[in-house]
C-alpha positions as CSV (number, residue, x, y, z in Angstrom):
1,M,0.3,-17.1,19.6
2,Q,-0.3,-19.3,16.6
3,Y,3.2,-20.8,16.7
4,A,5.7,-22.1,19.3
5,L,8.8,-24.2,19.1
6,V,8.1,-27.9,19.7
7,N,11.4,-29.9,19.7
8,G,12.9,-27.0,17.9
9,I,10.4,-26.9,15.1
10,K,7.8,-24.1,14.6
11,A,4.4,-25.7,15.2
12,E,0.8,-24.8,15.7
13,A,-1.1,-25.7,18.9
14,V,-2.3,-29.3,19.3
15,K,-4.3,-30.5,22.3
16,G,-2.1,-31.7,25.1
17,A,1.1,-30.3,23.6
18,S,3.7,-28.0,25.2
19,G,6.6,-26.1,23.7
20,N,8.7,-23.0,24.0
21,C,7.9,-19.4,23.1
22,I,9.7,-18.5,19.9
23,G,10.5,-15.1,21.5
24,C,11.4,-15.4,25.2
25,G,12.0,-19.2,25.2
26,Q,9.7,-19.8,28.2
27,K,7.4,-22.8,28.4
28,V,4.0,-22.5,26.6
29,I,1.1,-24.8,26.5
30,A,-1.5,-25.5,23.8
31,K,-5.0,-24.0,24.4
32,C,-7.4,-26.0,22.2
33,G,-10.9,-25.3,23.7
34,T,-14.2,-24.9,21.9
35,I,-14.6,-21.1,22.3
36,K,-11.3,-19.5,21.4
37,I,-9.2,-20.3,18.4
38,R,-6.4,-22.8,19.0
39,H,-3.3,-21.0,20.3
40,W,-0.3,-21.2,22.6
41,A,-0.2,-19.5,26.0
42,H,2.7,-19.0,28.4
43,A,2.5,-21.6,31.2
44,V,3.3,-18.8,33.7
45,A,1.5,-15.5,33.4
46,E,4.3,-14.0,31.3
47,K,3.9,-11.2,28.8
48,C,7.1,-11.3,26.7
49,D,5.7,-8.7,24.3
50,S,4.1,-5.5,25.7
51,W,2.5,-4.9,22.3
52,W,0.6,-8.2,22.4
53,E,-3.2,-8.3,21.9
54,N,-5.6,-11.2,22.1
55,E,-5.6,-13.0,18.7
56,T,-9.0,-13.2,17.0
57,I,-10.4,-15.1,14.1
58,W,-9.8,-11.9,12.1
59,H,-6.1,-12.1,12.9
60,R,-5.9,-15.8,12.0
61,E,-7.7,-15.4,8.7
62,W,-5.3,-12.7,7.7
63,K,-2.3,-14.7,8.7
64,E,-3.4,-17.6,6.6
65,N,-2.9,-15.5,3.5
66,F,0.8,-15.5,4.0
67,P,3.5,-18.2,4.0
68,T,4.2,-19.8,7.4
69,S,7.7,-18.4,7.4
70,F,6.3,-14.8,7.3
71,R,4.0,-15.3,10.3
72,E,5.0,-14.4,13.9
73,V,8.6,-13.3,13.4
74,N,10.3,-12.2,16.6
75,F,12.6,-9.3,17.1
76,F,14.4,-8.1,20.3
77,D,13.9,-4.5,21.5
78,N,17.1,-3.4,23.2
79,Q,15.5,-0.3,24.6
80,L,12.6,-2.2,26.3
81,Q,14.6,-5.4,26.8
82,E,11.8,-7.5,25.5
83,F,10.7,-9.4,22.3
84,H,8.2,-8.1,19.8
85,R,6.4,-10.6,17.7
86,A,5.5,-9.1,14.3
87,D,2.3,-10.6,12.9
88,I,3.8,-10.7,9.5
89,H,7.3,-10.1,8.3
90,T,8.0,-10.6,4.6
91,A,11.1,-11.7,2.8
92,A,11.4,-8.1,1.6
93,G,11.7,-6.9,5.2
94,V,8.2,-5.4,5.3
95,T,6.4,-5.8,8.7
96,I,2.6,-6.0,8.7
97,E,0.9,-5.4,12.0
98,L,-2.7,-6.6,12.2
99,Q,-4.6,-4.5,14.7
100,N,-8.0,-5.4,16.0
101,S,-8.3,-3.2,19.1
102,P,-7.7,0.5,19.7
103,I,-4.1,1.6,20.3
104,S,-2.5,4.5,22.1
105,L,-0.6,7.1,20.1
106,K,2.4,6.4,22.3
107,E,2.4,2.7,21.3
108,L,1.7,3.5,17.7
109,Q,4.7,5.8,17.5
110,S,6.9,3.2,19.3
111,R,6.0,0.5,16.8
112,E,6.5,2.8,13.9
113,A,10.0,3.7,15.2
114,F,10.9,0.1,15.9
115,Y,9.9,-1.5,12.5
116,P,11.7,0.2,9.6
117,K,9.2,-0.8,7.0
118,L,5.8,-1.0,8.7
119,I,2.3,-1.4,7.3
120,W,-0.8,-1.4,9.4
121,V,-3.9,-3.5,8.6
122,V,-6.7,-2.5,10.9
123,N,-10.1,-4.1,11.5
124,G,-12.5,-1.4,10.4
125,L,-15.6,-3.4,11.5
126,K,-14.7,-2.3,15.1
127,F,-14.8,1.4,14.2
128,K,-17.8,3.3,15.6
129,G,-19.3,6.3,13.9
130,F,-17.3,5.7,10.7
131,K,-19.0,6.5,7.4
132,I,-17.6,6.2,3.8
133,L,-19.1,9.1,1.9
134,K,-19.1,10.2,-1.7
135,A,-16.4,9.4,-4.3
136,I,-14.1,12.4,-4.9
137,P,-11.8,13.5,-7.7
138,D,-8.2,12.4,-7.4
139,P,-6.9,14.8,-4.7
140,N,-3.6,15.0,-6.6
141,H,-5.3,16.0,-9.9
142,I,-3.4,18.9,-11.5
143,A,-6.7,20.8,-11.9
144,L,-7.1,20.9,-8.1
145,N,-3.7,22.6,-7.5
146,D,-5.3,25.9,-6.8
147,F,-8.0,24.5,-4.5
148,E,-8.3,22.9,-1.1
149,F,-10.9,20.4,0.2
150,C,-13.2,21.6,2.9
151,H,-13.4,19.7,6.2
152,T,-17.1,18.9,5.9
153,E,-19.2,15.9,5.0
154,H,-20.4,17.8,1.9
155,L,-18.0,17.6,-1.0
156,S,-16.8,21.2,-1.5
157,M,-13.6,23.3,-1.9
158,I,-12.2,26.7,-1.3
159,R,-9.6,28.5,-3.4
160,K,-6.0,28.2,-2.1
161,S,-5.6,32.0,-2.4
162,D,-8.4,32.3,0.2
163,A,-6.6,29.9,2.5
164,L,-3.3,31.8,2.1
165,A,-5.1,35.0,2.9
166,Q,-6.8,33.3,5.9
167,S,-10.1,34.8,4.6
168,P,-12.8,34.5,7.3
169,N,-15.5,34.0,4.7
170,P,-14.0,32.1,1.7
171,D,-16.2,31.2,-1.2
172,I,-17.4,27.6,-0.8
173,L,-17.4,25.9,-4.2
174,N,-19.1,22.6,-5.0
175,F,-18.2,20.5,-8.0
176,Y,-20.9,22.1,-10.2
177,H,-19.0,25.3,-10.1
178,K,-17.6,26.3,-13.6
179,D,-14.0,26.0,-12.3
180,L,-14.5,22.5,-11.0
181,K,-17.2,20.8,-13.0
182,S,-14.9,19.4,-15.7
183,I,-12.8,17.5,-13.1
184,P,-13.7,13.8,-13.2
185,V,-14.9,12.1,-10.1
186,S,-12.8,9.0,-9.3
187,T,-14.0,5.5,-8.5
188,V,-10.9,5.0,-6.3
189,F,-10.9,7.9,-3.9
190,Y,-13.6,8.6,-1.2
191,A,-14.4,11.1,1.5
192,F,-15.3,9.8,4.9
193,S,-16.4,11.0,8.3
194,W,-15.5,9.5,11.7
195,R,-17.3,10.6,14.8
196,N,-15.1,10.3,17.8
197,A,-12.2,9.0,15.7
198,H,-9.4,7.0,17.2
199,Q,-6.7,9.8,17.3
200,A,-3.8,7.4,17.0
201,W,-5.0,6.3,13.5
202,M,-5.4,9.9,12.5
203,H,-1.8,10.6,13.3
204,V,-0.3,7.5,11.7
205,S,2.9,7.9,9.7
206,C,3.2,4.5,8.1
207,P,0.8,3.2,5.4
208,L,-2.6,2.2,7.0
209,F,-5.1,-0.1,5.3
210,I,-8.6,-0.5,6.8
211,D,-10.4,-3.8,6.4
212,F,-14.2,-3.6,6.4
213,G,-14.6,-7.2,5.1
214,G,-15.1,-8.3,1.6
215,H,-12.7,-8.0,-1.4
216,F,-11.4,-4.4,-0.9
217,L,-9.3,-2.4,1.6
218,Y,-9.3,1.3,2.1
219,R,-5.9,3.0,2.5
220,L,-6.0,6.1,4.7
221,R,-4.4,9.0,2.7
222,K,-3.6,12.6,3.5
223,R,-3.6,15.7,1.3
224,Y,-1.4,18.4,2.8
225,Q,-3.2,21.8,2.8
226,I,-2.8,25.3,4.1
227,S,-6.2,25.2,5.7
228,G,-5.5,21.8,7.4
229,N,-4.6,18.4,6.1
230,Y,-7.4,16.6,4.4
231,S,-7.8,12.9,5.1
232,Y,-9.4,10.6,2.6
233,L,-9.6,7.0,1.5
234,Q,-8.1,5.1,-1.5
235,L,-9.8,1.9,-2.5
236,I,-7.6,-1.0,-3.4
237,S,-8.4,-4.7,-3.9
238,K,-7.3,-7.1,-1.2
239,Q,-6.1,-9.4,-4.0
240,S,-3.6,-6.8,-5.2
241,F,-2.4,-6.1,-1.7
242,L,-1.7,-9.8,-1.1
243,A,-0.1,-10.1,-4.6
244,K,2.4,-7.5,-3.5
245,Y,3.1,-8.6,0.0
246,A,2.2,-12.3,0.4
247,T,4.6,-13.8,-2.1
248,D,7.8,-15.5,-1.2
């Protein structure tokens, strides 16, 4: 935890200090060593939030982009009879969960049910076998209404009529085909592949933004198709994301 209550005031950890957990109210002590980032820990092995994960420098750097009042906001879960500590909760009621480690589908669905306006920001540098591929046309471009993206690393499409007919050998069309070559390739949308993908993230319902470091994020998007939903990425600047969510 970055914050605890010290004499009733929300405060960061300082060597030798003690305070109370903002959620459960139990005693916490400051941990200010040289290896881990400064944080508060329960004096007794107490896990007041079953969704808790170890906080990393990545978490802390993201939190620093938001006003202190937005960070580590606590809510009580009547069903589980425990507190949940939102990493970020904005004045507009948007909850941003910063996820550095893998998560089970059950927990993902529990969090999405609990927070009414949830956004995920996930550390993509922890993903294995993830590759951003070629730029693609806007999947919602009107000229693509009669086509569906193939589920391969090579950018290609089939006709929707073939998908409806469940044709066993549909024509595979690349973007040099006369029916597709006039459609502009975007600089915003990208195909990707993910060997051994984390299934929870592929079944996410709330907006999910992947952070690979640098000045941009990739939002995971989905195009609904007869032949199977097609997942792709939308590039957005981190600056625009913060402009939208990090202001009072």
